[in-house]
C-alpha positions in Angstrom: 149.3 -42.4 -56.4 149.4 -39.1 -54.7 148.8 -38.9 -51.0 148.0 -35.1 -50.7 147.6 -33.4 -47.3 146.2 -36.4 -45.3 148.2 -36.7 -42.3 148.3 -35.1 -38.9 150.6 -31.9 -38.3 152.9 -31.0 -35.7 154.7 -27.6 -35.3 158.1 -26.8 -34.2 160.0 -23.6 -33.7 163.4 -24.8 -35.3 164.2 -26.8 -38.4 164.9 -30.5 -37.5 166.5 -33.7 -39.4 165.7 -36.5 -37.6 162.6 -38.4 -35.8 162.5 -41.8 -34.0 159.5 -44.0 -32.9 159.8 -44.6 -29.0 159.7 -48.5 -29.5 159.5 -48.9 -25.5 156.3 -47.2 -25.4 153.9 -50.0 -25.9 150.7 -48.4 -24.5 150.8 -45.4 -27.0 152.2 -44.2 -30.6 155.1 -41.9 -29.6 157.7 -40.3 -31.4 160.7 -38.3 -30.4 162.5 -35.4 -32.4 165.2 -32.9 -32.1 165.9 -29.6 -33.7 169.1 -28.2 -35.7 169.5 -24.9 -34.9 173.2 -23.4 -35.3 172.3 -20.0 -33.4 169.4 -20.9 -30.9 169.0 -23.2 -28.0 168.0 -26.7 -29.6 165.0 -28.7 -28.3 163.6 -32.2 -27.9 160.1 -32.9 -28.4 158.2 -35.8 -27.0 155.0 -36.3 -28.9 152.4 -38.9 -28.6 149.5 -39.8 -30.9 145.9 -38.9 -29.0 143.8 -41.8 -28.0 141.3 -40.7 -30.5 144.2 -40.8 -33.3 143.6 -37.2 -34.8 146.2 -34.9 -33.3 150.0 -35.4 -32.0 150.2 -34.1 -28.4 153.5 -32.6 -26.9 154.1 -34.8 -23.7 157.6 -33.1 -23.1 159.7 -29.9 -24.4 163.4 -30.2 -23.3 166.3 -27.8 -24.3 169.4 -29.6 -25.9 172.8 -27.7 -26.1 173.8 -28.4 -29.3 172.5 -29.4 -33.3 171.0 -32.4 -33.3 172.2 -34.9 -36.4 171.0 -38.4 -35.0 168.5 -39.3 -32.7 167.6 -43.0 -31.8 165.2 -44.4 -28.8 166.3 -46.8 -26.4 164.4 -49.9 -27.3 163.9 -51.3 -23.5 163.5 -48.0 -21.8 160.9 -45.1 -23.3 162.7 -42.2 -21.2 166.3 -43.0 -22.8 167.7 -42.2 -26.2 170.7 -41.0 -28.0 171.8 -38.0 -30.0 174.5 -37.2 -32.2 175.1 -33.5 -32.2 177.3 -30.8 -33.4 179.0 -28.0 -31.7 179.6 -26.2 -35.0 183.4 -27.2 -34.8 183.1 -30.7 -33.7 180.7 -33.8 -33.2 179.7 -35.7 -30.2 177.3 -38.4 -29.0 175.7 -39.0 -25.5 172.9 -41.0 -24.0 170.2 -39.0 -22.3 167.3 -39.9 -20.1 164.0 -37.9 -20.0 163.2 -36.7 -16.5 159.7 -37.8 -14.8 157.4 -35.1 -16.1 154.7 -35.3 -13.2 152.1 -33.5 -15.6 154.5 -30.9 -16.4 154.7 -30.0 -20.1 158.1 -27.9 -20.1 160.9 -29.5 -18.2 164.4 -27.7 -19.3 167.1 -30.2 -18.3 167.6 -33.7 -19.8 169.7 -35.8 -17.9 172.8 -36.9 -19.7 173.5 -40.6 -18.8 177.0 -41.1 -20.7 179.0 -39.6 -23.4 180.5 -41.7 -26.3 183.8 -39.8 -26.5 186.0 -42.1 -27.8 185.4 -40.7 -31.3 187.9 -38.4 -33.1 186.3 -37.7 -36.3 182.8 -37.1 -37.4 180.1 -39.1 -36.0 177.3 -40.5 -38.1 174.9 -42.6 -35.8 174.2 -44.5 -33.0 172.8 -48.1 -33.2 170.7 -49.8 -30.1 170.8 -53.4 -29.4 168.0 -54.4 -32.0 165.2 -55.3 -29.5 164.6 -56.2 -26.0 167.1 -55.1 -22.7 170.8 -55.4 -23.4 173.7 -53.1 -22.4 175.4 -53.2 -26.0 175.2 -50.1 -28.5 177.2 -49.3 -31.5 178.5 -45.8 -32.5 179.9 -45.2 -36.0 182.0 -42.3 -37.4 183.5 -41.9 -40.8 186.4 -44.2 -40.4 185.6 -46.5 -37.2 182.8 -48.7 -35.9 182.9 -48.9 -31.6 181.1 -51.4 -29.6 180.1 -49.9 -26.4 179.0 -51.4 -22.8 176.2 -49.2 -21.3 175.8 -49.0 -17.6 172.8 -46.7 -16.9 172.7 -47.1 -13.0 176.2 -46.0 -13.0 175.5 -43.4 -15.6 178.8 -44.6 -17.6 179.8 -46.2 -21.1 182.7 -48.1 -22.1 184.4 -49.1 -25.4 184.6 -52.9 -25.5 185.7 -53.1 -29.2 186.9 -50.8 -31.6 188.1 -51.4 -35.6 188.6 -49.0 -38.7 187.0 -49.2 -41.7 190.4 -48.5 -43.6 191.8 -45.6 -45.5 189.7 -46.3 -48.8 186.3 -46.5 -46.9 184.3 -43.4 -45.4 181.5 -44.7 -43.2 178.1 -42.8 -43.4 175.8 -44.9 -41.3 174.6 -48.5 -40.4 171.9 -51.0 -39.3 171.9 -54.1 -36.7 170.8 -57.4 -37.7 167.6 -58.2 -36.1 168.0 -61.6 -36.7 171.8 -62.0 -36.0 172.7 -59.5 -33.0 176.3 -60.4 -34.0 176.2 -58.9 -37.4 176.1 -55.2 -38.0 175.6 -53.6 -42.0 177.9 -50.6 -42.2 177.3 -48.1 -45.2 180.0 -46.3 -46.9 180.3 -44.4 -50.8 180.9 -47.5 -52.6 179.7 -50.5 -50.6 177.6 -52.0 -47.7 180.2 -53.5 -45.3 179.2 -56.5 -43.0 180.6 -56.8 -40.0 180.8 -59.7 -37.2 180.8 -58.0 -33.8 182.6 -61.3 -32.3 185.7 -60.6 -34.2 185.2 -56.9 -35.3 186.3 -57.9 -38.7 184.5 -57.4 -42.1 182.7 -60.7 -42.9 181.4 -59.8 -46.4 180.1 -56.7 -48.7 177.7 -55.5 -51.2 180.1 -53.5 -53.8 177.5 -50.7 -54.9 178.0 -46.8 -55.3 176.8 -44.1 -53.6 174.5 -46.3 -51.2 172.8 -43.4 -48.7 171.1 -45.9 -46.3 170.1 -49.3 -45.4 167.3 -51.2 -43.4 167.0 -55.1 -42.5 163.5 -56.5 -42.8 162.6 -57.4 -39.3 159.8 -60.1 -40.8 162.5 -61.8 -43.3 166.1 -63.2 -42.5 168.8 -62.1 -44.8 166.6 -59.3 -46.5 168.5 -56.2 -46.5 167.0 -52.9 -48.3 169.1 -50.1 -49.3 168.8 -46.5 -50.6 170.9 -45.2 -53.2 171.7 -42.0 -54.6 171.1 -42.3 -58.4 169.9 -46.1 -58.4 166.8 -45.8 -56.4 166.1 -48.6 -54.0 167.1 -52.1 -54.1 166.2 -55.5 -52.2 168.9 -58.1 -51.3 169.0 -61.4 -50.0 172.4 -61.4 -48.4 172.9 -65.2 -49.0 173.3 -64.2 -52.6 174.6 -60.7 -52.5 175.6 -60.4 -56.3 172.7 -58.8 -57.5 169.6 -57.6 -55.8 166.5 -59.6 -55.7 164.2 -56.5 -56.4 164.8 -53.0 -57.4 162.4 -49.8 -57.2 162.8 -46.9 -58.9 162.9 -44.9 -55.8 162.7 -41.0 -56.4 163.2 -38.3 -58.9 166.4 -37.0 -57.4 168.4 -38.9 -54.5 166.8 -41.5 -52.3 168.1 -40.4 -49.0 166.7 -42.8 -46.1 164.6 -46.2 -46.3 163.0 -48.0 -43.6 161.1 -51.5 -43.6 157.8 -51.9 -41.9 158.3 -54.3 -38.8 154.9 -56.4 -39.0 154.1 -56.5 -42.8 156.4 -58.2 -45.4 157.4 -55.9 -48.1 155.9 -52.5 -47.0 158.9 -50.2 -47.4 158.9 -46.2 -46.7 161.7 -43.9 -48.6 162.4 -40.3 -48.2 164.4 -38.4 -50.9 165.7 -34.9 -52.1 163.1 -34.5 -54.5 160.7 -33.5 -51.5 158.7 -36.7 -51.6 158.0 -39.6 -49.2 157.0 -42.9 -50.9 155.3 -46.0 -49.4 156.1 -49.0 -51.3 155.0 -52.9 -51.7 157.6 -55.1 -52.6 157.6 -58.5 -50.7 159.9 -61.0 -51.6 159.4 -64.6 -52.5 160.9 -67.7 -53.0 161.2 -66.8 -56.6 162.9 -64.0 -55.9 165.7 -65.4 -53.9 166.0 -68.2 -56.3 166.6 -65.6 -59.4 169.3 -64.2 -57.9 171.4 -66.8 -58.0 172.2 -66.1 -61.4 174.1 -62.7 -62.2 173.2 -62.9 -65.7 169.4 -62.2 -64.7 168.1 -59.1 -64.0 166.5 -57.9 -60.6 162.7 -58.7 -60.4 160.6 -55.5 -61.0 157.2 -55.6 -59.5 154.5 -53.8 -61.6 153.6 -50.6 -60.1 154.8 -51.1 -56.4 154.3 -47.8 -55.3 151.2 -47.4 -53.0 151.5 -43.9 -52.3 153.7 -40.7 -52.5 153.6 -37.9 -50.0 154.6 -35.0 -51.9 153.5 -32.0 -49.5 157.0 -30.9 -48.8 158.8 -27.8 -49.8 162.5 -29.1 -49.3 164.0 -32.4 -49.3 163.1 -35.2 -46.7 166.1 -36.9 -45.0 164.4 -39.3 -42.8 161.2 -41.2 -41.8 160.1 -43.7 -39.1 158.0 -46.7 -38.7 155.3 -47.1 -36.2 153.9 -50.6 -35.2 150.7 -49.9 -33.0 147.2 -50.8 -33.6 144.3 -48.7 -33.7 140.6 -49.0 -35.3 140.1 -49.0 -39.0 137.2 -46.4 -38.3 139.8 -43.6 -36.9 141.8 -44.3 -40.1 141.5 -42.6 -43.6 142.4 -45.8 -45.5 143.6 -46.0 -49.2 142.9 -49.0 -50.9 145.7 -49.9 -53.8 144.9 -53.1 -55.9 148.2 -54.5 -55.0 147.9 -54.8 -51.1 147.1 -58.4 -49.8 143.6 -58.9 -49.7 144.2 -60.6 -46.0 144.9 -56.6 -45.0 141.3 -55.8 -45.7 140.0 -58.5 -43.7 141.6 -57.3 -40.5 139.4 -55.5 -37.6 142.4 -53.1 -36.9 145.4 -52.4 -38.6 148.8 -50.6 -38.0 149.5 -47.0 -38.5 151.7 -48.0 -41.3 154.0 -44.8 -41.7 155.1 -41.5 -40.4 157.3 -39.2 -42.2 158.8 -36.1 -40.9 159.8 -32.7 -42.7 160.4 -29.0 -41.4 158.7 -26.5 -43.5 159.4 -22.9 -43.8 161.7 -23.2 -41.1 159.1 -23.2 -38.5 156.6 -26.3 -39.3 156.8 -29.8 -39.3 154.5 -32.4 -40.5 154.0 -36.3 -39.5 152.4 -37.9 -42.3 150.5 -41.2 -41.8 149.0 -43.5 -44.2 147.2 -46.9 -43.9 146.8 -49.6 -46.8 144.0 -51.8 -46.5 
């Protein structure tokens, strides 16, 4: 199912690789994104969907000193976010605060709250406490997982715990379990490692080659979704991790990123190096979970789980974000799919389900959105 050019566009001056929804902004649908220019001064854009849902508006444009490789918004303060950046020779990570705008579009200076400077090698990502106000965050480099305590008032961050993944494992990213804040999943080339933050020890692992990304299902406990280079997308019940409960074909080339919708069970957004973004419907059921007990049985394949494919990209797509704000249906373009739950069509208003991001021709970036009803 092809979506075509049905989204809202927003242009950037330079290439970009990451975008984050501003979870703490409960009154608007907002995003924050950062550019990736080696020679020019990079930018952070604060973007907001208009009240009519017809355009994306720049609410703030700020300079950033280095290439931005990862960006994540603080879940309890809409003005705070983290970046992982490269100077060309080394990597760093920092916590930033957006200044009060007072109606001014351009404000050149972001306030650096703290630097996460305990890393030696390449930093991959920063994870915020899953929800609510808390002072803990995690940073992951290729060899280590660090638990930090952040004090925004004192503009300081201190390492509480640090643990190495071991000589044979190179970490690439991670996800914080929203149902168990003591558990973090860290991805590496050959497995997903599950860490207990109370002991900073590995508690379990899923042995799987070439995992690029992982994301927890916020609606169901024990459910993890992984994106894998050549194997597509797998849905796991972590109580029985020997075999996935569902598998999706993913993309025609590498599947690079995956994220679960925070409100509706089974809605999954994936991005890949085949220049597409796919929206899937793959809810798990008790039957699926019981099937995974036997490693002799193959994973359950749902008939035609692909809701929509966004293929209006010229290059690889490396990331996407989820949105959980509600808008009137008449403001949206609706695509009906036979596999969608019928109860969705009965809602008077429905979430903006997905937003995906990609730069086109080094000067344009588009955020696509699509609803199912």
